[in-house]
N, C-alpha and C positions, 0 to 999 in steps of 0.2 A: 713518471706515472704512465701506466698502460691505459689506453682508452679502448673500450669495447664498443662495438657497433651492433645494433640489433635491427633486423630488417622487418618492416611491416609488409606482409604479402599483398595488402590491398592498396596502400598508398605508395609503397616503394621507397619511402623516405628512410634515411638513416638517422638514428638518434644516438648522440653520444652519451656515455655513462654520466657525465657531469651535468647534462641538460635534461635528462629524463624527468618528466614531471612527477611530483607527488600527487596522490589521489585521495581525496576524502569523499566517501560516498555516504550521504546521510539519508537514511530511510526511516520514516515514521510508519505507524501502523493505522490504516483506515483514515488517513488524512485526506478529506475531500478537497478537490481543487477549488470548490466553492468557498472554502474556509481559509484561503490564502489571499490576502488583500491585493497582491499583484495581479490576480485574475479578475478583479473588478466587481465582485458580487456584493461588496459592502456589508458583509456580516460581521467582520472582525478586522483587527489590525495586526499584521505580522511583519513588523518593520525589518527584522533581521533576515527572514526568509526572502523578503522582497529585495534586500540588498543583492542577493545572488542574481536576480533578474535584472536589476538596474546596472549591475557591474558586468553582466554577462548576457545570457539568453533565457527566454521563456518559451516553452513548447506548448502550443495551444491544442495540439492533437496528439498527446501522449496517451498510450493505452497499455493495458496488460493483456496477457494471453489466457489467463485463468484467474478470476477475481476472488481469490481466497488466500489466506496468510502464507502457509508453508509452501504450497506450489509456486506462488509468485516469487518467493525467495530462491527456490531451486532454479527457476527460469533465469533469474538475474545472475546467479552464479555460473550456470552452465552455458547460457546463450542458446538453449534448446527448449522446444515446447515440452509441456508436461508429459505427453505420451511418449516422448523420446527419453527424457531424463528419468522417468519412472515415478516422479512425485506428482501424482495426478490429483490427490486430495490430502486432507489433513490426517488421514488414517494410514495411508500407505507409507512404508519406510523410505527414507532417502539414502541412496548409496553414496557415501562420502568417498568411496574409492574411485569414482569416475572423475574425469577431468573437470576443473573449474578454472575461471580466469585468475583467481588468487594463487592457485598452484603454479600457473604459468608465470605470473609476475614474481613469485617467490623463487622459482628456478632461475629467473633472469636477474636476480640480485636485489629484488625489492624486500624491504622489511614489511611484514604484513600483520595486521591485527584486526580482530573482530570483537566488537563491544556492543552489548545490549541484546536485543531480541533476534533470534534466528529461527526458533520454533521447529527445529529438526533435531531429533535425537542423535546421540553419538558425539564423539569429540570432533569438532570442526577440523577439516583438513585443508591445508593451504595457508595456514596462519601460524606465524611464529608465536603469537600471543592471542589467546581468546579469553574473554570474560563475559559470559552470556547468561541470559535468563533461562531457566528451565521452562519449557512449554510456553504458555502465555505470559508467565511472570506475574508479579503482584505490584500494585501501586505503592503500598506502604510496607516497610521492612522487608524488602524483597530478598530472595535468595539469588545469588550469582554463582556460576560455575567458572572458576578461574583456572584455566589450563587443566580441567578435569576435577578440580577440588571445589566442593560446594560450601559456600559461606553465606550467612545471613547478614545483611548490611542495614543498619538502622537509617531511616530517612525516607525520602520520596524518590521513586524510581527514576523519574526523568532527570532530576538533579544528580543522582548517583551515577547514572549512565554517562552524563556529560563529564562529571568529575573523573571517572575512570578513563574516558577517552583523552581528556587533557593530561592526565597523569602519564598515560602511555606516550603521548606526544613529547612531553617534557622530560620524563625520567626513564622510560623503559626502552625506547627505540635506539638503534645505532644511528647517530646523526650524520654519519658520512655516507649513508645509503638513501636512495629514494624510498618513499614509503607509500603503502596502501593502508588506509584505515576505513573499515566499514563500521560506521557509527549509527547504530539502529535503536530507535526509541520504541518503547511499548505503546505509549500514548499516540493518538487518542483512541485506542482500542476500548471497547466495552469493558468495564462498567463506568468509564469516564469519571474517575475519582480525582477531583482537583487537588492541587497543592494548596496548603493552608493559606498562603498569601494571596491566592486568587479566588477564594471562596465567594467573594462578593462581586467579582468582575461581571460586568454586564447587567447587574441588578437594576440599572436605570433603563434597560431596554425591554420592550416586548417585541418578539420576533413574529412577523407575519409569515404564515406557512406558504409554501409554493402553491401556484394556482391549481395544480392537480393533486393536492393533498387528500381530497375526498374522491379520488379516482374510483370509478365503478368497474374498471377492467373489461369493459365491453370488447369482445372479439379477441381477448387475450387470456385464455383459460389457465395458462401456466402462471401468469401474474396473479390471477385470482386465487390460486391454490397455495400461495406462499404463506409462511407464518413469521413475517417480519414487519407486521403492522404496528405503528406507534400506538394506535388506539387499542387494538385487540391483543397484541402480543408483548408489549413492553411492560415488564414487571415493575410494579409500584415500589417495591423495596430494592430488589437486586439492581435494577436500572436507575431508579429515580430517588433512591436514598430515603424512602419513607419508613425508616426503621424506628417506629415509635416505641418509647419505653414501656408503654402499657401493653404492647403486643396485640393491639386491636386490629392492625392491618396485617392480615394473614395472606401470604401469597406463596406460590409454588417454590420460589427460590429465596425466600426470606432467610433460611438457615445458611445458605451459601454466602449471602451478603454479610450476615452476622460474623462469619469467619473472617471476612475481609476487614470489617470494622475492628475486630478484636486484634488485628495485627498492629494497630496504632499504639503509640505511647499514650500515657495519660495526658500529656500536653497536647498531642495531636487530637485526641478525642475531645478535649475541652474546646479547642478551636472549632472542630467539626460540629459539635453539639450546639455551640453558641450560634452557629449559622443555621443548621438544619432544623433544630427543635422548633423555632418559631414558624418555619416553613411547614413542618409537619402539622403543628397545631392549627395553622390557618387552613391547610388542606382538609383536615378532619372536621373543622367547623363548617366549612363551605360545602363539602361533600359534592363536588361537581359530577355531573352525569352527562352521558351522550356527547354531543358536539363540544360542549364546554369542557368536558374531561379530556377529549382528544386534543383540544388546543392547549389545555393546561399541561398535558404530558409533553406535547411538542416543545413548549417553551422551557420546561424543566430539562428536557433532553438537550436542547440547544445551548442553554446556559452552561451546563456541566461539560458538554463536549468541547465548546469553545474555550472554556477555562483550562482544560488539559492542554490544549494547543498552545496557550500562552507560555506555558513552561517549556514546551518544545522549542518555541521561537527564542526564548531566552538562551537555551543551550546553543542554538545555531549562532547567536550573536557572540557567545563566549568563544566558540571555536574560530569564527571569522576574526575576532579581535586577536586571538592568540597568533594566528597566521600573520597578521599585519605587524604585530608587535615584535615578532621573531624573524622578520625578513623572509617569510615563506610564501607570502601572498602571490607574488608574481609567477612563481613556478609550481603552483598547486592548483589542480583541477578540483573544484568543489561541485558536487551534485546534490540537489535536494529532491527527493521524491517520496512516494508512499508505496506500500506494497499493492495498493489498489485504490480505487475511489470509494465513495461511501454515500449513502442516501441521507440527505438532511431534510426529510419530509416529502421529497418528490415521490409521487404515487402513494403517499401516506406511509412511507417506509423509513426504517433504519437498516443497517447492515449493507451487504454487497451481493456478490454471487452472480447476479443476472448480467447479460450482455447489454442491457440498456445503458445509456451513456453515463449516468452518474457513478456507476460502479466499474464499468469497463474503462472509462477514462481516468487517468491518474496525473497528478501534477509532476512536471519535470522542469527544473530550473538548473542551469549550469553556468559556472563562471570559470574562466581560464584566461587571465589577462594577456598572456603571450599570443593567443590565437583568436579569442572570441571578443568581438566588439561589444562594448556596453550597449544595452538596449536592443540587442538582437531578438527578433521574433521569428519563430519557426512554426510554419503552418502545415508542414507535411505530416503524413501518418507515420508515427514511430511507436515502438513497443519496448517493454522491459526486456525483450529478447535482444535488444541492441546494446545494452550496457556492456556485456562481456567483450564483444569485438571492439567496441569503442575504446575501452581502457587498454586493451592489447595494442591497438593501433597507435594511440598516443605514446605508449611506452616503447614502441618500436619492436614489439614482440610478434612473432608470426601468428596469425589467426588461423587456428585449425580449420580444415576443410569442412568438418562436420558441424561447426557452429552455424546455427540457422539464422541468427540476427545479422544486421549490417552495421558497420561503423558509422556513427553520426558525425565524425570529425569533419569531413568535407561538407556535409549538409549544413552544419552550424556555421561554417565559414562562408556559405553561399557558393560553394564550388562543386556541388554535386551535379554531374551532368544528367543523371537520371535517378529516379527514386521509385519505390514501390507505389502501386496504385490501389492496393487492397491489403487488409490485415485479417488474420484468422484468430478465432477464439474457441475455447472449449471449457466446459464446466462439468464436473463429474460427481460431486458429493451429494448424491441422492440415492436412496432415502436417507435423510439426515437432518441436522438442525436447520430450521427455517424452511424446510420443505421446498426448496427451489429445484425444479426439475432439471434433469440432465439436458444439456443442449450444446450445440456448436453453431458457428456462423461466420459470416464474412461481412466486412464493412469496407466500403469505398468512401470517397470524399462525400458523396451525396446519399448513398443508399446503404441499407443494412438488411441482410437476410439471416434469419435465425431458424434452426430446426430443433424443436423440443421432442425428445424421444424417451424410450424405455416403457413407461406406463402410459404414454401419450404419444401421438404422432401428429404434431401440429407445426405448421410453418407460419412465420411472420415476416412481413416486408415493410420497411419504413422509408419514407421520403424525408430525410433529415433536414432538407432545406425548407420544406413547407410544414414539417411536423417535428421540430427539434425535441419536443417532450415525449415523443413516441406514444401517442395516444390513439392513433388510427392505423390499424393493421390493414394494409392495402394488398395483401398477397393475392386475394381472389378478385380484386378490382380489375375488370377487363381493360381499363385504360392503362394499367401497369403491366400488361401481359409481356411486352417486349423487355421491360425492365426486369421482370421476374426471370425471364429466360436468360438474360445476360448475367444476372446475379447468380443463378445456378451454375453458369459456366465459370464465373469467378470462384465460386465455392469449390467446385470440383478441381479447378486448377490449384487452389490453395492446398487442398487435401493431398493432391498428388505431389506437389512441391515439397511439403513438409513430411509426407509419409503417414498421414492419418487414414483411418478406414473404419467401417462399421465393425469389422472383425476385432480391431483394437478396442473399440468401445465395449464390445461384449466381454472381452477378456478383462478389461478394467473393472467392469461391473461385477464379474464373478469374483475377482480379487477383493473388491470392496465388501461384498456381502460376506465373504469368508472371514475377513478381518472383523466385521461387525458381529459375526457369530450366528449367521442364519440368513434365510431368505425373507425378503419383504416385498 
């Protein structure tokens, strides 16, 4: 037998063909770290996701570079910021011809597969097998595109995605090769449609909203201008399922939700109606208004959101069990993460996009029994930029010089001699859905500086140690003058390091407006 060796340019370690680790990268969509029980917020119980932390590592300061679906995935694949890989928003195309870490692993002899949500047009490159959702995908009777061929599959999307992933592991891969599986769930993305078996989950709970649920946004005009308020912007039918048979509840997106409901089988509709019809009748009878309505909306949102997560957790458990039962556990790296964080009522919001903590921060949990000690806690600043070089490092594949992330391998082993002291963020999709202004910024361990621009010129500075909820903008506070100056230096250093500029921002804006069909 011939043994091949692959050199990692950062670690210098040689990895034999027979010992190269398998990699399973599990990404859900909009899964807030607050809704993973390993993070300790007490909202729900995710025992299978928690297993990854207990048997490996949990990252307490994991962040994204651009908190929106498709751009986050492009960063994950390429290890490059959005303004470098070209996928700056959900509108711009992604160039699959560019390098990504899956291509590199594929060339190095890995079997590669992508299953579930990728949210980027075109046939995925770098994968021997792909079976993906078109666009956002559907919760019930979803279409999947298997190696370029579209099929409708009856059932619930989270369960189907898991079944496809397990089928590939058991029946479609070449078992004498190491493998990479990207296993991506649609849930818990809006509109948070639960699986039938979880329709009543958490019915015994009333959730208390975060302390800043009724935020007045003083000193934060960009925060005040958003359209992602649970009270003002969450649609009673589209988001909260109040699809009454009488048609009395008329909302802007009722027709869109009707189409989602119509995808269900008669059996699924019967289970759905048995649960929601009494909820709808109770809502219509009580007709809550004002603060009472805001809190009612919050609880309906939380119940459905957390229910969709339970199905995701089930799938994680099935995959972990498969690895254990088939002798693959010891030599397989398993990562659980989300494409970004999500607001669960903080600042009164749902959705993401802002550089504020709840959407900027994302859950990251990793297990690899050969190298990562159970119960490891990582508190350094890491980003989704780091996944690509990390996987290449573990596989012993050379990390290209133009990758902008850093391998987490030595960090998670506690052997990193030095690490970054700041991280950089950009957001571009404005004018657009939810009306979150364009912005960029820098975060250190303690402070955060944000610049909102385009139709606004506004700076914000936060002391995260004393104001973790980011309620007080201290940018113009004289006592923070030195901090402000230092954070501007950090920001300029980040922009120089990664190659960002105001000129790039203007070019991206022009491309976005052209794609949207006009000026706004």
